[in-house]
Gaussian input, Z-matrix of N, CA and C with variables (Angstrom, degrees):
# hf/3-21g

backbone

0 1
 N
 C     1     B1
 C     2     B2     1     A1
 N     3     B3     2     A2     1     D1
 C     4     B4     3     A3     2     D2
 C     5     B5     4     A4     3     D3
 N     6     B6     5     A5     4     D4
 C     7     B7     6     A6     5     D5
 C     8     B8     7     A7     6     D6
 N     9     B9     8     A8     7     D7
 C    10    B10     9     A9     8     D8
 C    11    B11    10    A10     9     D9
 N    12    B12    11    A11    10    D10
 C    13    B13    12    A12    11    D11
 C    14    B14    13    A13    12    D12
 N    15    B15    14    A14    13    D13
 C    16    B16    15    A15    14    D14
 C    17    B17    16    A16    15    D15
 N    18    B18    17    A17    16    D16
 C    19    B19    18    A18    17    D17
 C    20    B20    19    A19    18    D18
 N    21    B21    20    A20    19    D19
 C    22    B22    21    A21    20    D20
 C    23    B23    22    A22    21    D21
 N    24    B24    23    A23    22    D22
 C    25    B25    24    A24    23    D23
 C    26    B26    25    A25    24    D24
 N    27    B27    26    A26    25    D25
 C    28    B28    27    A27    26    D26
 C    29    B29    28    A28    27    D27
 N    30    B30    29    A29    28    D28
 C    31    B31    30    A30    29    D29
 C    32    B32    31    A31    30    D30
 N    33    B33    32    A32    31    D31
 C    34    B34    33    A33    32    D32
 C    35    B35    34    A34    33    D33
 N    36    B36    35    A35    34    D34
 C    37    B37    36    A36    35    D35
 C    38    B38    37    A37    36    D36
 N    39    B39    38    A38    37    D37
 C    40    B40    39    A39    38    D38
 C    41    B41    40    A40    39    D39
 N    42    B42    41    A41    40    D40
 C    43    B43    42    A42    41    D41
 C    44    B44    43    A43    42    D42
 N    45    B45    44    A44    43    D43
 C    46    B46    45    A45    44    D44
 C    47    B47    46    A46    45    D45
 N    48    B48    47    A47    46    D46
 C    49    B49    48    A48    47    D47
 C    50    B50    49    A49    48    D48
 N    51    B51    50    A50    49    D49
 C    52    B52    51    A51    50    D50
 C    53    B53    52    A52    51    D51
 N    54    B54    53    A53    52    D52
 C    55    B55    54    A54    53    D53
 C    56    B56    55    A55    54    D54
 N    57    B57    56    A56    55    D55
 C    58    B58    57    A57    56    D56
 C    59    B59    58    A58    57    D57
 N    60    B60    59    A59    58    D58
 C    61    B61    60    A60    59    D59
 C    62    B62    61    A61    60    D60
 N    63    B63    62    A62    61    D61
 C    64    B64    63    A63    62    D62
 C    65    B65    64    A64    63    D63
 N    66    B66    65    A65    64    D64
 C    67    B67    66    A66    65    D65
 C    68    B68    67    A67    66    D66
 N    69    B69    68    A68    67    D67
 C    70    B70    69    A69    68    D68
 C    71    B71    70    A70    69    D69
 N    72    B72    71    A71    70    D70
 C    73    B73    72    A72    71    D71
 C    74    B74    73    A73    72    D72
 N    75    B75    74    A74    73    D73
 C    76    B76    75    A75    74    D74
 C    77    B77    76    A76    75    D75
 N    78    B78    77    A77    76    D76
 C    79    B79    78    A78    77    D77
 C    80    B80    79    A79    78    D78
 N    81    B81    80    A80    79    D79
 C    82    B82    81    A81    80    D80
 C    83    B83    82    A82    81    D81
 N    84    B84    83    A83    82    D82
 C    85    B85    84    A84    83    D83
 C    86    B86    85    A85    84    D84
 N    87    B87    86    A86    85    D85
 C    88    B88    87    A87    86    D86
 C    89    B89    88    A88    87    D87
 N    90    B90    89    A89    88    D88
 C    91    B91    90    A90    89    D89
 C    92    B92    91    A91    90    D90
 N    93    B93    92    A92    91    D91
 C    94    B94    93    A93    92    D92
 C    95    B95    94    A94    93    D93
 N    96    B96    95    A95    94    D94
 C    97    B97    96    A96    95    D95
 C    98    B98    97    A97    96    D96
 N    99    B99    98    A98    97    D97
 C   100   B100    99    A99    98    D98
 C   101   B101   100   A100    99    D99
 N   102   B102   101   A101   100   D100
 C   103   B103   102   A102   101   D101
 C   104   B104   103   A103   102   D102
 N   105   B105   104   A104   103   D103
 C   106   B106   105   A105   104   D104
 C   107   B107   106   A106   105   D105
 N   108   B108   107   A107   106   D106
 C   109   B109   108   A108   107   D107
 C   110   B110   109   A109   108   D108
 N   111   B111   110   A110   109   D109
 C   112   B112   111   A111   110   D110
 C   113   B113   112   A112   111   D111
 N   114   B114   113   A113   112   D112
 C   115   B115   114   A114   113   D113
 C   116   B116   115   A115   114   D114
 N   117   B117   116   A116   115   D115
 C   118   B118   117   A117   116   D116
 C   119   B119   118   A118   117   D117
 N   120   B120   119   A119   118   D118
 C   121   B121   120   A120   119   D119
 C   122   B122   121   A121   120   D120
 N   123   B123   122   A122   121   D121
 C   124   B124   123   A123   122   D122
 C   125   B125   124   A124   123   D123
 N   126   B126   125   A125   124   D124
 C   127   B127   126   A126   125   D125
 C   128   B128   127   A127   126   D126
 N   129   B129   128   A128   127   D127
 C   130   B130   129   A129   128   D128
 C   131   B131   130   A130   129   D129
 N   132   B132   131   A131   130   D130
 C   133   B133   132   A132   131   D131
 C   134   B134   133   A133   132   D132
 N   135   B135   134   A134   133   D133
 C   136   B136   135   A135   134   D134
 C   137   B137   136   A136   135   D135
 N   138   B138   137   A137   136   D136
 C   139   B139   138   A138   137   D137
 C   140   B140   139   A139   138   D138
 N   141   B141   140   A140   139   D139
 C   142   B142   141   A141   140   D140
 C   143   B143   142   A142   141   D141
 N   144   B144   143   A143   142   D142
 C   145   B145   144   A144   143   D143
 C   146   B146   145   A145   144   D144
 N   147   B147   146   A146   145   D145
 C   148   B148   147   A147   146   D146
 C   149   B149   148   A148   147   D147
 N   150   B150   149   A149   148   D148
 C   151   B151   150   A150   149   D149
 C   152   B152   151   A151   150   D150

   B1=1.4095
   B2=1.5391
   B3=1.2992
   B4=1.4698
   B5=1.5116
   B6=1.3292
   B7=1.4710
   B8=1.5298
   B9=1.3114
   B10=1.4234
   B11=1.5351
   B12=1.3221
   B13=1.4628
   B14=1.5218
   B15=1.3433
   B16=1.4530
   B17=1.5278
   B18=1.3349
   B19=1.4587
   B20=1.5272
   B21=1.3110
   B22=1.4763
   B23=1.5076
   B24=1.3461
   B25=1.4555
   B26=1.5049
   B27=1.3293
   B28=1.4678
   B29=1.5410
   B30=1.3311
   B31=1.4729
   B32=1.5069
   B33=1.3216
   B34=1.4632
   B35=1.4937
   B36=1.3001
   B37=1.4702
   B38=1.5091
   B39=1.3480
   B40=1.4771
   B41=1.5223
   B42=1.3342
   B43=1.4508
   B44=1.5064
   B45=1.3263
   B46=1.4380
   B47=1.5514
   B48=1.3323
   B49=1.4740
   B50=1.5273
   B51=1.3396
   B52=1.4545
   B53=1.5278
   B54=1.3539
   B55=1.4712
   B56=1.5326
   B57=1.2968
   B58=1.4768
   B59=1.5210
   B60=1.3067
   B61=1.4486
   B62=1.5351
   B63=1.3582
   B64=1.4727
   B65=1.5289
   B66=1.3119
   B67=1.4784
   B68=1.5246
   B69=1.3124
   B70=1.4635
   B71=1.5079
   B72=1.3285
   B73=1.4558
   B74=1.5192
   B75=1.3424
   B76=1.4505
   B77=1.5263
   B78=1.3492
   B79=1.4646
   B80=1.4953
   B81=1.3204
   B82=1.4611
   B83=1.5106
   B84=1.3019
   B85=1.4629
   B86=1.5310
   B87=1.3246
   B88=1.4606
   B89=1.5321
   B90=1.3172
   B91=1.4749
   B92=1.5155
   B93=1.2915
   B94=1.4711
   B95=1.5267
   B96=1.3208
   B97=1.4635
   B98=1.5295
   B99=1.3316
   B100=1.4590
   B101=1.5375
   B102=1.2941
   B103=1.4444
   B104=1.5112
   B105=1.3436
   B106=1.4732
   B107=1.4887
   B108=1.3272
   B109=1.4425
   B110=1.5254
   B111=1.3384
   B112=1.4606
   B113=1.5259
   B114=1.3101
   B115=1.4835
   B116=1.5105
   B117=1.3338
   B118=1.4705
   B119=1.5142
   B120=1.3600
   B121=1.4441
   B122=1.5112
   B123=1.3195
   B124=1.4520
   B125=1.5309
   B126=1.3421
   B127=1.4715
   B128=1.5441
   B129=1.3153
   B130=1.4648
   B131=1.5198
   B132=1.3331
   B133=1.4523
   B134=1.5241
   B135=1.3239
   B136=1.4557
   B137=1.5222
   B138=1.3176
   B139=1.4901
   B140=1.5214
   B141=1.2949
   B142=1.4879
   B143=1.4986
   B144=1.3187
   B145=1.4717
   B146=1.5170
   B147=1.2902
   B148=1.4775
   B149=1.5141
   B150=1.3089
   B151=1.4925
   B152=1.4825
   A1=110.31
   A2=115.38
   A3=118.04
   A4=110.70
   A5=116.07
   A6=119.82
   A7=111.07
   A8=117.96
   A9=121.99
   A10=111.96
   A11=115.97
   A12=121.28
   A13=111.57
   A14=116.57
   A15=120.05
   A16=112.28
   A17=116.30
   A18=121.50
   A19=110.73
   A20=116.59
   A21=120.28
   A22=112.51
   A23=116.17
   A24=120.71
   A25=111.24
   A26=116.29
   A27=120.83
   A28=109.82
   A29=118.11
   A30=119.78
   A31=111.49
   A32=116.51
   A33=119.63
   A34=111.77
   A35=119.57
   A36=122.27
   A37=110.86
   A38=117.20
   A39=121.19
   A40=109.74
   A41=118.24
   A42=121.12
   A43=113.20
   A44=117.88
   A45=124.92
   A46=110.98
   A47=115.13
   A48=121.11
   A49=105.76
   A50=114.95
   A51=121.05
   A52=112.98
   A53=116.49
   A54=119.89
   A55=110.07
   A56=117.87
   A57=120.41
   A58=111.31
   A59=116.13
   A60=121.02
   A61=110.38
   A62=115.56
   A63=119.81
   A64=111.67
   A65=117.43
   A66=121.58
   A67=109.07
   A68=118.13
   A69=121.69
   A70=112.20
   A71=117.33
   A72=121.19
   A73=111.43
   A74=116.13
   A75=120.62
   A76=110.96
   A77=117.73
   A78=120.82
   A79=112.68
   A80=117.37
   A81=121.80
   A82=109.24
   A83=118.46
   A84=122.25
   A85=110.95
   A86=117.78
   A87=120.50
   A88=111.31
   A89=116.76
   A90=119.57
   A91=111.89
   A92=117.04
   A93=120.37
   A94=110.91
   A95=117.64
   A96=120.58
   A97=111.18
   A98=118.08
   A99=119.93
   A100=110.95
   A101=118.17
   A102=122.57
   A103=109.74
   A104=117.37
   A105=120.27
   A106=111.70
   A107=118.72
   A108=121.38
   A109=112.20
   A110=115.34
   A111=119.41
   A112=112.33
   A113=116.62
   A114=118.70
   A115=112.36
   A116=117.80
   A117=119.57
   A118=112.07
   A119=116.40
   A120=120.01
   A121=115.27
   A122=117.55
   A123=120.65
   A124=109.28
   A125=116.90
   A126=119.23
   A127=111.21
   A128=115.68
   A129=121.45
   A130=107.30
   A131=117.91
   A132=124.40
   A133=111.20
   A134=116.37
   A135=120.66
   A136=114.55
   A137=116.92
   A138=120.70
   A139=109.70
   A140=115.04
   A141=118.33
   A142=110.41
   A143=119.71
   A144=123.63
   A145=110.01
   A146=116.34
   A147=123.95
   A148=107.91
   A149=114.67
   A150=119.45
   A151=110.96
   D1=-37.00
   D2=178.33
   D3=-67.60
   D4=-42.54
   D5=179.61
   D6=-62.28
   D7=-43.25
   D8=178.10
   D9=-63.51
   D10=-38.64
   D11=176.70
   D12=-62.45
   D13=-42.68
   D14=178.80
   D15=-66.30
   D16=-40.69
   D17=177.96
   D18=-61.68
   D19=-48.02
   D20=179.47
   D21=-65.65
   D22=-35.23
   D23=177.24
   D24=-62.77
   D25=-45.05
   D26=-179.49
   D27=-69.08
   D28=-43.55
   D29=179.66
   D30=-63.33
   D31=-41.15
   D32=178.65
   D33=-65.57
   D34=-34.41
   D35=178.33
   D36=-72.66
   D37=-44.32
   D38=-176.65
   D39=-70.06
   D40=-45.20
   D41=-177.16
   D42=-85.78
   D43=-3.64
   D44=177.91
   D45=60.27
   D46=49.08
   D47=177.98
   D48=-117.34
   D49=112.33
   D50=-174.66
   D51=-64.06
   D52=-34.89
   D53=-176.92
   D54=-64.83
   D55=-43.69
   D56=177.79
   D57=-63.32
   D58=-40.32
   D59=-179.54
   D60=-64.03
   D61=-43.06
   D62=179.75
   D63=-66.33
   D64=-43.05
   D65=178.51
   D66=-64.97
   D67=-38.57
   D68=178.21
   D69=-61.63
   D70=-43.02
   D71=178.54
   D72=-64.60
   D73=-43.27
   D74=-179.60
   D75=-63.43
   D76=-45.70
   D77=177.71
   D78=-63.47
   D79=-36.93
   D80=179.21
   D81=-64.19
   D82=-46.45
   D83=-177.86
   D84=-67.03
   D85=-45.37
   D86=179.76
   D87=-65.24
   D88=-40.40
   D89=176.76
   D90=-63.81
   D91=-39.53
   D92=179.90
   D93=-67.33
   D94=-40.65
   D95=177.59
   D96=-64.70
   D97=-43.85
   D98=178.74
   D99=-66.22
   D100=-34.56
   D101=179.78
   D102=-67.72
   D103=-44.49
   D104=178.26
   D105=-65.19
   D106=-44.25
   D107=179.42
   D108=-63.48
   D109=-38.50
   D110=178.41
   D111=-70.28
   D112=-33.21
   D113=-177.82
   D114=-74.05
   D115=-24.03
   D116=176.81
   D117=-90.53
   D118=-0.34
   D119=175.24
   D120=86.35
   D121=11.14
   D122=-179.08
   D123=-86.55
   D124=128.34
   D125=177.71
   D126=-68.59
   D127=138.21
   D128=177.95
   D129=-114.49
   D130=121.84
   D131=-179.64
   D132=56.03
   D133=36.89
   D134=175.64
   D135=84.80
   D136=-0.29
   D137=-179.36
   D138=-117.13
   D139=133.03
   D140=178.95
   D141=-84.12
   D142=-31.35
   D143=-177.95
   D144=-122.00
   D145=140.81
   D146=175.07
   D147=-118.88
   D148=116.70
   D149=-177.07
   D150=-103.82

């Protein structure tokens, strides 16, 4: 999710498309939050691991 967010962020910036840039930022933030919660061992939505 983080990688997809970065790709969309870069594509939105290069192609000057605001929607891609906004979706990229949202995916980057959500991916980072899930990564942090998973790394500290806290279950998210009843699941300890996200594959």
